[in-house]
N, C-alpha and C positions, 0 to 999 in steps of 0.2 A: 811531700807529706815525710816525718818522720816514723820510720816503724815501729818503735816503739810506743809513740803516740797512737798509732793506727791500735797498737793490741790492747793498750788499754781501754781507746775509746770502745773497743767490741766487748766489754764485761759491764758497761755502761746500764745500770737497771732503773737508775733516778740521777738526774741531771738536774742541776741546781745552779741558777741565776742571780747573778746581782743585777741591780738597775742599774743605777747610775754610772754609764761609763760602760755598759754594756748592752742591755736593751735601752738607752738614750747616749745622747750622744755627749753627754758629763755636762753640760749645761744646763745652770738652775735659771730660772727666768723666775723674778720676784716682781709683783707689782706694790702696791701701798697696803693692801691687805693680806700678806705672803705669796706665798710659792701661786703662780698662776697656769703654768705651761708646762707639759713634758710631752715630745715627739716620740713615737713609737714607730716602728719600720713594719711594714707591713708584711714582709718577709719572715721577721722574727715569728711572729704569728703562728704564718704557715709552718713555720719550721715545730714550734711546740704542738700545734695538732697531728703534725705527722710522727713525732716521737711518740707521741697518746697512741695512734692508730697501731703503730709497731708496736704497743705493752710497753715504751718505754716513761715512767713517770717523770713529770716538769715539776719543782718548785720553785719559790724564788725566796732568796733572804736579800734584805733591803736595812740600812741603817735609817731610812729616811721615812717618815709618815706622810702618804700621799695620797688622797681620794682618787687620784689618778691613775694609780700601781693596782688600788683595788678595782677600779673599774675595769682597766685593761687584763686583770688574773679574772673578773666574772665574766668578763665575754670570751676570753681563751678558755675557761673553764680550769683555770688552774687551782686545785684544792689547796695545794700546802704553799700560802703566804706569812712569812713573818716580816711584818714592818716595825721601825723601831729598833732594829737590830743590833746597837753599837756592839756589843759582843757577838758576834757572827760564832764562834764556836759555841756558846749555848745553843743558840737558836740552832745550829745543824745540831746539835744533840739531841736537841727537844724532837726536832724533824727525823732523827734516825729514832729515836724510841716509838714516835708515833706510825712509823711506817714498817720497821721491822727492819731494816735494810740495813748493811754495814757500810762502813768508810768504804769497803773497798767495792762495795758496789756502785758508788756513788761518782758523778762527775761534777764539776763546778769550776764556773768563769766568773771572776772578779776582776778587777784592775786595779787596787789600791791595796795600802798597805794593812788596812783592816780585812782585807778579804785574805791573808796569808795564814790564818791558823787553822782553815778550815782548805784551802787550795793545798797545805802540804799535808795532808791526811786522807784525801780521797783517792779513789783510785784512778782518777782521770782529770787532770788539772790544766785549765788553758787562760788564755788572757787574748789580750789585744794589742796591738801597733800603737798605740795611744796609751798605753798604761805605763804604772810607773815603773823604772826600769829594774827594780825591785824584785816586782811580780813578775815583769818578763822572763827573768831569770831564773826564774824558780818553778815554773811551769813547765808541763808536758807539750803542747802545744799552743802555740801564738797564732792568731787567727789571719787572713791577709786582707781582712776588711777590720777596719775601725769599728767602733763601739757608736750604736745606733743606726749605723747603715746597713746591716743585715749578718753582723759577727756573730749575733745567737743563731742565725739559720745557717750559718757554716759550719759551727759546733752540730748541728741537728745532723745536717745530710752526713758529715765526716762521721759521726755516732751512726747512722743507717748505712754506710758504707762498710763502715769497719764489721758492722754485724751482720753483713749480706741482706739486708731488705730494703735498699734502697731502689734497688731495678725492680722488684715486685711492686713497690707503690708509685715508681715511673710509669711500668706499664696499665694502671689504673688510669692514669691522665692522658694513654697516646691511645686510649681504643675508640 
């Protein structure tokens, strides 16, 4: 792991996640009635819960409107969800205004060009190996795991380790 990325992750107070390509594998399945399914990885959900337990807020910003994303966010207790955000910079500004955090307090993980306006202003930026090359080349950290297969969890664990909170959380499971 790059030391600079680890240092930047140590300052994250709010971690923001894109959905398609990060929390899912990026595939969109459509039936005659429209989008019919999204598949989320259980490890990512647990990662969200662990961040929240450690006092790190979680948010979602996605360009698509999806009842499945809304349901998953509700299941995980994610308070800040911005769907239909084709201008992610604007959604991110609204999130900052609502929470009082600064861009330097935030991390963001995304995989496509639409994510760059936010990735370039946060304190810690990340992406996945299957992201667009222009994104991978501009972020602080690229996960080892592909989007939809636990990449978000990898980022959650990295943040917890960088902040010295990972071992305490592990202890709660090892007793």
